[in-house]
Structures are given as structure tokens and as C-alpha cells.
VOPAGU-2260 file (C-alpha; in pm, 1 decimal, decimal comma):
REM VOPAGU-2260
SITE   aa  ch    i         X         Y         Z
SITE  MET   A    0     758,3   -1346,2   -1012,5
SITE  GLY   A    1     844,6   -1527,6   -1328,7
SITE  ALA   A    2     915,8   -1473,7   -1693,0
SITE  ARG   A    3     704,5   -1755,1   -1833,7
SITE  LEU   A    4     363,7   -1602,7   -1764,6
SITE  LYS   A    5     229,1   -1286,1   -1923,2
SITE  PRO   A    6     154,2    -986,2   -1699,4
SITE  GLN   A    7    -221,5   -1050,6   -1732,7
SITE  ALA   A    8    -174,8   -1407,0   -1607,9
SITE  TRP   A    9      27,2   -1284,8   -1307,0
SITE  LEU   A   10    -246,3   -1035,2   -1226,0
SITE  LEU   A   11    -506,8   -1311,4   -1234,8
SITE  VAL   A   12    -285,5   -1536,6   -1018,4
SITE  TYR   A   13    -249,1   -1251,6    -770,7
SITE  LEU   A   14    -623,9   -1180,2    -761,0
SITE  ALA   A   15    -703,5   -1550,4    -717,2
SITE  SER   A   16    -443,9   -1570,7    -438,3
SITE  VAL   A   17    -600,4   -1277,9    -255,8
SITE  VAL   A   18    -942,3   -1441,0    -269,0
SITE  ALA   A   19    -803,9   -1781,1    -165,7
SITE  ILE   A   20    -610,1   -1635,0     127,2
SITE  THR   A   21    -927,4   -1481,3     269,0
SITE  PHE   A   22   -1076,5   -1831,5     293,1
SITE  ILE   A   23    -784,3   -1972,3     491,0
SITE  HIS   A   24    -840,7   -1954,4     866,5
SITE  ALA   A   25    -537,9   -2147,6     993,1
SITE  PRO   A   26    -242,8   -1929,2    1098,8
SITE  ALA   A   27      -1,6   -2218,6    1037,8
SITE  VAL   A   28    -114,3   -2248,7     675,3
SITE  LEU   A   29     -88,8   -1872,6     624,8
SITE  ALA   A   30     259,0   -1873,1     781,9
SITE  ALA   A   31     362,9   -2155,0     546,9
SITE  LEU   A   32     227,5   -1960,7     248,7
SITE  PHE   A   33     416,2   -1653,9     368,4
SITE  ALA   A   34     737,2   -1859,1     389,0
SITE  LEU   A   35     673,7   -1986,5      34,8
SITE  ALA   A   36     618,6   -1629,8     -85,9
SITE  LEU   A   37     947,8   -1524,8      74,9
SITE  LEU   A   38    1125,9   -1811,5     -99,3
SITE  GLY   A   39     952,2   -1735,8    -428,1
SITE  ALA   A   40    1055,0   -1370,0    -417,6
SITE  GLY   A   41    1418,7   -1477,8    -416,3
SITE  SER   A   42    1666,9   -1192,9    -388,4
SITE  ASN   A   43    1381,2    -941,6    -374,3
SITE  ALA   A   44    1240,5   -1100,3     -57,1
SITE  TRP   A   45    1421,0    -884,8     200,7
SITE  PRO   A   46    1359,0    -545,2      37,2
SITE  ILE   A   47     993,0    -636,9     -16,0
SITE  LEU   A   48     964,9    -767,9     341,2
SITE  ARG   A   49    1113,5    -446,1     479,0
SITE  LYS   A   50     868,3    -237,5     275,8
SITE  THR   A   51     583,0    -463,8     386,4
SITE  LEU   A   52     671,6    -435,1     754,3
SITE  LEU   A   53     693,5     -57,0     730,0
SITE  ALA   A   54     360,0     -39,8     548,0
SITE  VAL   A   55     163,4    -261,1     787,1
SITE  ALA   A   56     325,7    -168,8    1117,8
SITE  ALA   A   57      87,9     114,9    1204,7
SITE  PHE   A   58    -221,3     -66,5    1076,7
SITE  ASN   A   59    -148,3    -399,9    1242,6
SITE  LEU   A   60     -42,6    -236,8    1567,7
SITE  THR   A   61    -354,6     -20,1    1581,5
SITE  VAL   A   62    -591,9    -302,6    1493,5
SITE  SER   A   63    -417,6    -546,0    1728,0
SITE  LEU   A   64    -420,9    -306,2    2022,3
SITE  GLY   A   65    -781,4    -210,0    1952,7
SITE  TYR   A   66    -892,6    -571,1    1928,8
SITE  THR   A   67    -698,3    -666,5    2240,9
SITE  ALA   A   68    -843,4    -379,3    2445,7
SITE  VAL   A   69   -1203,6    -444,5    2339,3
SITE  ALA   A   70   -1174,7    -823,7    2361,8
SITE  LEU   A   71   -1016,9    -811,7    2709,9
SITE  TRP   A   72   -1280,7    -563,2    2822,5
SITE  GLN   A   73   -1554,1    -798,3    2698,0
SITE  GLY   A   74   -1372,0   -1107,3    2824,8
SITE  ASN   A   75   -1362,9   -1254,8    2475,3
SITE  PHE   A   76    -992,8   -1243,6    2375,9
SITE  HIS   A   77    -870,2   -1499,3    2120,5
SITE  GLY   A   78    -498,1   -1492,6    2045,8
SITE  HIS   A   79    -561,2   -1728,4    1752,9
SITE  TYR   A   80    -772,6   -1462,1    1580,5
SITE  LEU   A   81    -515,2   -1191,1    1643,7
SITE  LEU   A   82    -239,4   -1407,4    1497,0
SITE  LEU   A   83    -458,9   -1497,4    1198,9
SITE  VAL   A   84    -538,6   -1135,4    1112,9
SITE  ASN   A   85    -178,7   -1018,0    1144,5
SITE  ILE   A   86     -32,4   -1298,8     933,3
SITE  ARG   A   87    -304,4   -1259,1     670,1
SITE  VAL   A   88    -245,2    -885,4     635,3
SITE  LEU   A   89     131,3    -938,1     622,8
SITE  LEU   A   90      95,3   -1202,3     350,6
SITE  LEU   A   91    -148,8    -998,5     140,7
SITE  VAL   A   92      60,4    -682,1     154,6
SITE  PHE   A   93     378,2    -877,0      77,5
SITE  LEU   A   94     212,4   -1032,5    -227,9
SITE  GLY   A   95      91,1    -690,2    -340,3
SITE  PHE   A   96     439,0    -538,0    -316,1
SITE  TRP   A   97     586,2    -842,5    -488,4
SITE  LEU   A   98     338,3    -805,5    -774,1
SITE  VAL   A   99     412,8    -434,5    -814,9
SITE  LYS   A  100     789,0    -499,0    -812,9
SITE  SER   A  101     779,4    -795,7   -1049,7
SITE  VAL   A  102     499,9    -729,3   -1297,9
SITE  ASP   A  103     432,2    -443,8   -1538,5
SITE  LEU   A  104      89,5    -336,7   -1409,9
SITE  LEU   A  105       8,8    -125,8   -1713,5
SITE  GLY   A  106      92,6    -424,1   -1932,4
SITE  ALA   A  107    -125,1    -646,4   -1715,3
SITE  LEU   A  108    -414,8    -404,9   -1760,4
SITE  SER   A  109    -367,7    -371,0   -2137,4
SITE  GLY   A  110    -693,5    -556,5   -2206,8
SITE  PHE   A  111    -888,8    -317,8   -1984,0
SITE  PRO   A  112    -858,4      39,7   -2118,4
SITE  LEU   A  113   -1049,9     205,5   -1832,8
SITE  LEU   A  114    -849,0      26,8   -1562,9
SITE  ARG   A  115    -528,4     109,0   -1747,5
SITE  LEU   A  116    -628,2     475,9   -1760,1
SITE  ILE   A  117    -706,3     476,2   -1387,4
SITE  ALA   A  118    -375,0     304,7   -1309,4
SITE  THR   A  119    -188,4     556,0   -1525,3
SITE  LEU   A  120    -355,3     845,4   -1344,8
SITE  ALA   A  121    -278,4     689,3   -1005,4
SITE  ILE   A  122      86,5     631,8   -1098,3
SITE  GLY   A  123     111,8     992,1   -1216,6
SITE  GLN   A  124     -29,0    1118,1    -886,2
SITE  ILE   A  125     204,6     892,9    -689,0
SITE  LYS   A  126     505,5    1025,5    -879,6
SITE  THR   A  127     390,1    1385,2    -821,8
SITE  PHE   A  128     352,4    1327,8    -446,8
SITE  GLU   A  129     688,4    1147,8    -430,1
SITE  ARG   A  130     850,8    1452,0    -592,3
SITE  VAL   A  131     680,3    1692,7    -351,5
SITE  LEU   A  132     787,0    1484,3     -50,5
SITE  ARG   A  133    1143,4    1456,9    -181,7
SITE  ASP   A  134    1155,4    1834,8    -231,7
SITE  PHE   A  135    1025,0    1890,7     122,5
SITE  ARG   A  136    1281,7    1648,2     266,6
SITE  MET   A  137    1570,9    1810,8      80,4
SITE  ALA   A  138    1457,3    2160,7     180,4
SITE  PHE   A  139    1423,4    2054,6     543,6
SITE  GLN   A  140    1770,1    1898,1     544,3
SITE  SER   A  141    1925,5    2205,3     384,6
SITE  ARG   A  142    1770,7    2436,2     645,2
SITE  ASN   A  143    1870,7    2220,4     941,7
SITE  PRO   A  144    2243,3    2154,3     955,6
SITE  LEU   A  145    2198,2    2015,2    1308,7
SITE  PRO   A  146    1951,8    1737,2    1392,6
SITE  PRO   A  147    1610,9    1905,9    1430,6
SITE  GLY   A  148    1405,9    1875,9    1746,7
SITE  LEU   A  149    1067,9    1711,8    1782,8
SITE  LEU   A  150     881,2    2041,8    1748,0
SITE  ASP   A  151    1062,5    2125,0    1422,6
SITE  ARG   A  152     993,3    1779,5    1279,6
SITE  THR   A  153     627,4    1806,4    1381,1
SITE  ARG   A  154     590,7    2145,4    1210,6
SITE  HIS   A  155     760,0    2007,4     901,7
SITE  ALA   A  156     526,3    1705,0     891,2
SITE  ALA   A  157     223,0    1933,0     935,2
SITE  SER   A  158     345,1    2154,1     651,7
SITE  GLN   A  159     390,7    1849,5     427,8
SITE  ALA   A  160      43,2    1719,7     510,6
SITE  HIS   A  161    -111,0    2061,4     442,3
SITE  THR   A  162      64,2    2092,2     107,3
SITE  LEU   A  163     -31,2    1738,7       0,6
SITE  LEU   A  164    -393,5    1797,1     101,4
SITE  ASP   A  165    -405,8    2126,0     -92,1
SITE  LYS   A  166    -247,2    1958,7    -395,0
SITE  SER   A  167    -497,0    1669,6    -375,0
SITE  MET   A  168    -794,2    1903,1    -352,2
SITE  ALA   A  169    -670,2    2114,8    -643,2
SITE  SER   A  170    -612,2    1805,0    -858,3
SITE  ALA   A  171    -954,2    1664,7    -770,3
SITE  SER   A  172   -1122,0    1995,5    -855,2
SITE  LYS   A  173    -944,6    2014,9   -1191,1
SITE  ALA   A  174   -1032,3    1653,2   -1270,8
SITE  ALA   A  175   -1397,4    1708,3   -1175,5
SITE  LEU   A  176   -1418,4    2021,2   -1393,5
SITE  ALA   A  177   -1258,6    1838,6   -1686,0
SITE  MET   A  178   -1498,0    1546,3   -1645,4
SITE  ARG   A  179   -1798,6    1778,7   -1613,0
SITE  SER   A  180   -1699,6    1964,1   -1931,4
SITE  ARG   A  181   -1701,1    1628,9   -2109,5
SITE  GLY   A  182   -2046,2    1538,3   -1981,4
SITE  ALA   A  183   -1947,3    1293,1   -1709,5
SITE  PHE   A  184   -2189,3    1429,9   -1448,5
SITE  ASP   A  185   -2491,8    1496,6   -1668,0
SITE  ASP   A  186   -2800,1    1366,7   -1493,7
């Protein structure tokens, strides 16, 4: 984002932007802000935009189709609203990815020890899951010299989901036991 402001200041700018964007109800203004964000991201704009589009595609498509179906059924469809929601989500997610790419989040949270601890734990979990997914992908590629079929890919995805769910539950159980042993759940 910029080198002149400290990470804490960028975090505050981001949080203020998120709040301000929720008060804007004009798609043209949101589109202009999105264009400004793209320009502001500079050479990082296209990689961040690609990541943003991949992240919001399923959500925006599901919400848009759901809204369209219900609104048409009720005879209350407003394309303006649909455009507003989609641009707002796109802008907010883009800004979030831009912040994560450009600002040291742990540095930004240095004045808030509890938030910094939570962020550190979350980053650790993310890295663990990234490693597990990378290991699954490499194992799947090594066992399938030819392009796998839909059934094979589906089984592989189910196996990944099962492993990640088991790992999440085990981590949550360990964390809960550790917190309980330190008196976190004493009533």
C-alpha cells in the first residue's frame, strides 16, 4: 500500500474503508473506488484481482442466483441491488487481499497482544493446512500419471475434506484441553 504509514495506520485505514464502503449505495461510486484500488495496487493489482475473483466467484454466484430466483418468484427483482452487492463484495475482498499482501499484519497488531496471538495462531493453522493440501496434491499427481477422471477427483477431494476436518477437530480438542488446564473455562 505504501511505505510512509506504519502497519497500524494501514490497518486503521483498511477498517475505516470497510465501514465507509458499507454506507455507499451507488454502484457507480463503488466501481470508481474499485478502479482506484486497482490503480493503487500498482503491479500487484492483477495477481490480487485474480485471487479476489477466485475467492468470491462461488459466493457471489450463489448469492446472485439465490437472490434472482427469490426476487423473480416474488416479482421484486432489482438489478441495481444485485450489481451493488456484487461490486461491494468484490471491492471489500480486493482490499482485504491487498492489505494482507502489502502490510505486516502481526506488526499492525503489535499494540494488541491478544489479537496478535490470535492472528499468529490463525497463520499457523493456515500454514499447516496449506502443507497438508500441498502434500495431498503432490501424492495425487504422483499416483495418476494420466489425467484422472471425475470420480477419482471427487474421491480425492472427499479424502482431503475428511483429513482437514479430522485435523481441525483434533486441533480444537487439544486447544480446548490446554485452555481448560489453564482455567479458561472455569465457571
